[in-house]
C-alpha positions as CSV (number, residue, x, y, z in Angstrom):
1,M,0.0,0.0,0.0
2,A,2.9,2.4,0.8
3,E,4.3,1.9,-2.7
4,I,0.9,2.6,-4.3
5,G,0.6,5.7,-2.2
6,R,4.1,6.9,-3.2
7,R,3.4,6.4,-6.9
8,A,0.1,8.3,-6.6
9,V,1.9,11.3,-4.9
10,L,4.6,11.2,-7.6
11,A,2.0,11.1,-10.3
12,A,0.2,14.0,-8.8
13,L,3.5,16.0,-8.7
14,G,4.1,15.2,-12.4
15,A,7.1,12.9,-11.7
16,L,5.2,9.9,-13.1
17,P,2.7,9.9,-15.9
18,L,-0.9,9.3,-14.9
19,A,-2.5,6.1,-16.3
20,A,-4.7,6.8,-19.3
21,P,-8.4,6.2,-18.6
22,P,-9.9,3.2,-20.4
23,S,-11.0,3.8,-24.0
24,W,-12.7,1.9,-26.8
25,Q,-10.3,0.0,-29.0
26,L,-11.4,-1.3,-32.4
27,R,-10.8,-5.0,-32.5
28,W,-12.8,-6.2,-35.5
29,S,-14.0,-4.5,-38.6
30,P,-14.6,-7.0,-41.4
31,V,-15.0,-6.1,-45.1
32,P,-17.5,-8.5,-46.7
33,G,-16.0,-8.5,-50.1
34,K,-12.4,-9.0,-48.8
35,D,-12.8,-11.1,-45.7
36,G,-15.9,-13.1,-46.7
37,L,-17.2,-15.6,-44.1
38,G,-13.7,-15.8,-42.8
39,A,-14.6,-12.8,-40.7
40,F,-16.5,-15.3,-38.4
41,E,-15.3,-18.2,-36.3
42,G,-17.9,-20.5,-37.7
43,V,-20.8,-20.7,-40.1
44,E,-24.1,-22.6,-39.5
45,D,-25.7,-22.7,-42.9
46,D,-28.4,-25.3,-43.2
47,R,-26.9,-27.7,-40.8
48,A,-29.4,-30.4,-41.6
49,N,-28.9,-30.1,-45.4
50,S,-32.6,-29.5,-45.8
51,H,-32.1,-27.3,-48.9
52,P,-29.1,-29.0,-50.7
53,G,-27.1,-27.0,-53.2
54,V,-28.3,-23.6,-51.8
55,K,-26.0,-21.1,-50.1
56,H,-27.9,-19.2,-47.4
57,I,-25.1,-17.0,-45.9
58,Y,-22.8,-15.0,-48.1
59,P,-21.4,-11.5,-48.8
60,Q,-23.5,-9.3,-50.9
61,G,-21.9,-6.0,-51.9
62,D,-20.9,-4.3,-48.6
63,A,-23.1,-6.5,-46.5
64,F,-23.5,-10.0,-45.2
65,R,-26.7,-11.6,-46.3
66,F,-28.7,-14.3,-44.5
67,D,-31.4,-16.0,-46.5
68,M,-34.2,-18.2,-45.0
69,H,-36.7,-20.2,-46.9
70,K,-39.9,-21.7,-45.6
71,R,-38.6,-25.2,-46.4
72,D,-35.3,-24.8,-44.5
73,R,-34.9,-26.8,-41.3
74,D,-32.3,-27.0,-38.5
75,T,-31.2,-30.3,-37.1
76,A,-34.2,-29.9,-34.7
77,P,-37.0,-29.9,-37.3
78,D,-39.3,-27.5,-35.3
79,R,-37.0,-24.6,-36.0
80,Q,-34.7,-22.9,-38.6
81,R,-31.2,-21.6,-38.2
82,N,-28.8,-19.9,-40.6
83,E,-26.2,-18.1,-38.4
84,V,-22.6,-17.1,-38.1
85,R,-20.8,-17.4,-34.8
86,G,-17.7,-15.7,-33.2
87,I,-15.5,-13.0,-34.6
88,R,-12.1,-13.5,-36.3
89,T,-9.4,-11.2,-37.5
90,N,-6.3,-12.2,-39.4
91,G,-7.4,-15.8,-39.0
92,V,-7.5,-15.6,-35.2
93,A,-10.7,-15.9,-33.2
94,L,-11.1,-13.1,-30.6
95,S,-12.1,-14.2,-27.1
96,M,-14.6,-12.3,-24.9
97,D,-14.0,-13.1,-21.3
98,N,-15.4,-12.6,-17.8
99,G,-14.7,-9.0,-16.6
100,Q,-14.3,-7.5,-20.1
101,T,-16.5,-4.9,-21.7
102,W,-17.3,-5.0,-25.5
103,K,-19.4,-3.0,-27.9
104,F,-20.8,-4.1,-31.2
105,T,-22.0,-1.6,-33.8
106,Y,-23.5,-2.3,-37.2
107,S,-26.3,-1.5,-39.6
108,M,-29.1,-3.9,-40.4
109,F,-31.9,-4.2,-43.0
110,I,-34.9,-6.1,-41.7
111,P,-37.4,-6.6,-44.6
112,S,-41.1,-6.8,-43.9
113,T,-40.9,-10.5,-44.9
114,L,-38.8,-11.2,-41.8
115,K,-41.7,-11.1,-39.3
116,A,-41.9,-11.0,-35.5
117,T,-43.3,-14.2,-34.1
118,S,-45.0,-15.2,-30.8
119,S,-42.2,-17.7,-30.2
120,F,-38.5,-17.0,-30.7
121,T,-37.0,-15.3,-33.7
122,H,-33.5,-14.3,-32.7
123,I,-31.3,-12.1,-35.0
124,M,-28.3,-11.8,-32.5
125,Q,-27.2,-13.8,-29.6
126,T,-24.3,-14.1,-27.2
127,K,-23.5,-17.7,-26.1
128,M,-20.9,-19.8,-24.5
129,P,-19.3,-22.1,-27.1
130,G,-20.5,-25.7,-27.1
131,L,-23.5,-27.7,-28.2
132,G,-26.6,-27.3,-26.1
133,S,-25.5,-24.2,-24.2
134,A,-28.3,-21.7,-23.6
135,P,-28.1,-18.1,-25.0
136,I,-26.8,-15.5,-22.6
137,T,-28.4,-12.5,-24.4
138,V,-30.7,-12.3,-27.4
139,M,-31.9,-9.7,-29.8
140,S,-35.3,-10.9,-31.1
141,L,-38.3,-10.1,-33.2
142,R,-41.2,-10.7,-30.8
143,R,-44.9,-10.4,-31.5
144,Q,-46.7,-9.1,-28.4
145,A,-50.3,-10.1,-29.0
146,T,-50.8,-8.3,-32.4
147,R,-47.9,-5.9,-31.9
148,P,-44.6,-6.7,-33.7
149,T,-41.6,-5.6,-31.7
150,I,-37.8,-5.8,-31.6
151,E,-36.4,-6.5,-28.2
152,F,-33.2,-7.3,-26.3
153,K,-33.2,-9.7,-23.3
154,V,-30.8,-11.2,-20.8
155,T,-31.9,-14.8,-20.6
156,E,-31.1,-15.2,-16.9
157,G,-34.3,-14.2,-15.2
158,D,-35.9,-13.4,-18.6
159,T,-34.8,-9.8,-18.1
160,L,-36.0,-7.3,-20.7
161,V,-33.4,-4.6,-21.6
162,G,-35.8,-2.8,-23.9
163,N,-38.1,-3.1,-26.9
164,T,-39.8,-0.9,-29.5
165,D,-42.2,-1.2,-32.4
166,L,-40.7,-3.2,-35.3
167,A,-42.8,-2.1,-38.3
168,P,-41.3,1.5,-38.6
169,L,-37.8,0.0,-38.6
170,Q,-38.4,-2.5,-41.4
171,D,-37.5,-2.1,-45.1
172,R,-34.8,0.5,-44.3
173,W,-31.3,0.6,-43.0
174,I,-31.1,1.1,-39.2
175,D,-28.2,1.3,-36.8
176,T,-27.8,-0.6,-33.6
177,E,-25.2,-0.7,-30.8
178,V,-24.9,-3.4,-28.2
179,E,-22.6,-2.7,-25.2
180,I,-22.0,-5.6,-22.8
181,R,-20.1,-5.8,-19.6
182,I,-19.4,-9.5,-19.1
183,G,-20.0,-10.4,-15.5
184,D,-21.2,-13.2,-13.3
185,A,-23.9,-13.1,-10.6
186,G,-25.2,-9.7,-11.4
187,A,-21.9,-8.0,-12.2
188,G,-22.8,-7.4,-15.9
189,Y,-24.7,-4.8,-17.8
190,V,-26.2,-4.3,-21.2
191,N,-26.8,-1.0,-23.1
192,W,-28.7,-1.2,-26.3
193,L,-29.3,1.6,-28.9
194,I,-31.3,1.7,-32.1
195,R,-31.0,4.7,-34.5
196,S,-33.1,5.3,-37.6
197,G,-32.8,8.2,-40.0
198,G,-30.4,9.9,-37.7
199,S,-32.7,9.8,-34.7
200,T,-32.4,7.6,-31.6
201,V,-35.4,5.3,-31.4
202,L,-34.3,3.4,-28.3
203,D,-31.6,3.8,-25.7
204,A,-32.0,1.2,-22.9
205,R,-29.8,-0.1,-20.2
206,K,-30.0,-2.9,-17.7
207,S,-27.4,-3.2,-14.9
208,G,-26.9,-5.9,-12.3
209,V,-27.4,-8.8,-14.7
210,D,-25.6,-12.1,-15.3
211,T,-23.9,-12.0,-18.7
212,W,-21.5,-14.9,-18.2
213,L,-21.8,-18.7,-18.1
214,D,-18.3,-20.2,-18.4
215,D,-15.3,-20.6,-20.8
216,R,-15.9,-17.5,-22.9
217,V,-18.6,-15.5,-24.7
218,R,-19.2,-15.6,-28.4
219,P,-21.6,-13.4,-30.5
220,K,-23.9,-14.9,-33.1
221,W,-25.8,-13.2,-36.0
222,G,-28.4,-14.4,-38.5
223,I,-31.9,-15.9,-38.3
224,Y,-32.8,-18.5,-35.7
225,R,-36.5,-19.0,-35.3
226,S,-39.2,-21.4,-34.2
227,L,-41.7,-22.6,-36.7
228,S,-44.6,-22.7,-34.2
229,D,-46.0,-19.3,-35.3
230,S,-46.6,-20.6,-38.8
231,A,-48.7,-17.7,-40.0
232,Q,-45.6,-15.4,-39.8
233,I,-43.2,-17.8,-41.5
234,Q,-42.2,-17.0,-45.1
235,D,-39.2,-16.7,-47.3
236,C,-37.1,-13.8,-46.0
237,H,-33.6,-12.5,-45.5
238,L,-31.5,-10.2,-43.2
239,L,-28.7,-7.9,-44.2
240,L,-25.9,-6.7,-41.9
241,R,-23.1,-4.2,-42.8
242,D,-20.5,-1.9,-41.2
243,M,-20.0,-4.5,-38.5
244,K,-17.5,-3.5,-35.8
245,A,-16.4,-4.8,-32.4
246,Y,-14.7,-2.6,-29.8
247,Q,-13.2,-3.6,-26.5
248,L,-12.8,-1.2,-23.5
249,L,-9.1,-1.2,-22.7
């Protein structure tokens, strides 16, 4: 403690430089046309081979495109999944660990054909790697009675971070920002923003939440949905561009 106190006094007198405050450092910024699907740690494109010969996830111009057809099935036939997982730069997967703070920013185009459902329709998740592990957080298109919404939840305690009407955000490019402090037993937080046409539509924060399971955390993007709300299921797609990940260092 005496050494810490001495260094603090010396720093205050200008004899030692003060430590720089934490700042956001860009860790990941893929270019679809250059990096392709190598920007991700893994690709889950029609895992059950239900639609052979068809590519569902691919770069399209400056965006990553995720296609979903009514006929597509995951290995569990009551649902569909075409997703990418993890982030990779220069061939190396980046690890998100307990105690770290990360921020993801990107633009997304959600067409009106990609509908909110009364069951799950996730378009972003954070998860622990491994088969059968439950999501930690989810961004979802959720139908509340007859109201289509987009929402973000922490799955521990089914904790809603925020939601807003989906319809005004469809068929146009919108921006989103997801900031996550990874923490166990209520030490985490999530801040979620949506902007459309230069205006902030939603700015929601939930602190004191559990955003850690074990091993590490890995983001996922794409379309992962239940087929139980069959009236809302049709051919659709999702576009993501300007994807970036920052770490607070």
